Phi, psi and omega in degrees: 000135182286161180298333184294331184247006177291145174293152178280165177298325179294323179294320178295318178297319179296321178295322178296319178295324178296323177296317180299317179296316180295325178295317178296318180295322179295316179297318180297320179295321179294319180294332182259009187303140182262355180179180184296325183246050181292121180301330180295322178293319178299315180294318180294323177299314180297320178296319178295317180297318180294317180296319180294323180293317178298314180299317181299317181294314180295321179299319180291316182295324183275315189242359182059039179234157179234163176268161178275008185264137173250110183271118178296146180296139181245350184296321184266353182283146179270145175290170179301144180289128178234014180284184182295144179294326179235082183300138177269350178203157177225153172242138179248118180251127183234133170231130175229129178257141177226148169257138177277093186278324183230085182303323182294322177295318178299313181297319181297318179296316181294322180295324177294318178295317182296319181295328184272327191240345187251164180294144180298140177086002179294317174057027177293333183281005180280349178236157181296315182293326176292321178296321178296321178298319178294315183299310183283344173279336183270322187246151174290149180305323180293325179290321176297320180298322182279340183240022190303325181294328177298332184261011178076023182251152176239129183292141170246212178289155174213154178210150177226125179243137173248118182246144183269148177224153178289325179205160181291142180292153176291151180305129178079001188296317186249010186296331180289333179214073191294337184249015177272157174058042174273122181270111181301334182281359175251010177282115181287316179199161176215152181226120183247141175232126181206147177295339180296329177291322177296322179297320179296320179295317180298319179298319179295320178293323178296320179296320178295320178298318180296320179295318178299319180296320179295319179296318179298321180294320178297320179296320178297319179295320179295321182292328181269356182288000000 
């Protein structure tokens, strides 16, 4: 970063003071916590994390130094649950991402379905978006997930959220906007699947392999000493 856009020493100092203030507020919130999932503690934690991140960035930009703190990500974390203790209804929200890796395979599968079940001349399976409509209209999402390679699809990230409700919605009430007005504090549980988790596991295994190799090398040196 050039000197022209570097933060000033005063800006770095101000960021450090903001961390101190956020730290005091977090401690005060913890001391006054009303329960295990006190929203005030959650809010103070996020403020502290944000202040520490700003300070860390400015410190690096100005002095090429870093802090010893690792702030866990808060963007994907859910706030404390504040929904009903005994929900009378639940909503299940599912998102699954796919890449269309083999369009011809997808088209061929849709054309077979169209030939067997649809009116002649519909030709919806002649386009990728039409083929996707046929595919997801014919099979349940779970079946597509288990057979995605047959349909020329490649799995991406997926997530499932279970949210609590006081009562079941009236028929047709939310169909116009099914994913609007979701309260994160009513999420009972969530399950995420992502290749990034596999990468973290692989990285950990690689580190263990490297450590084992170093230990083996040390043992060989000791034996030849």
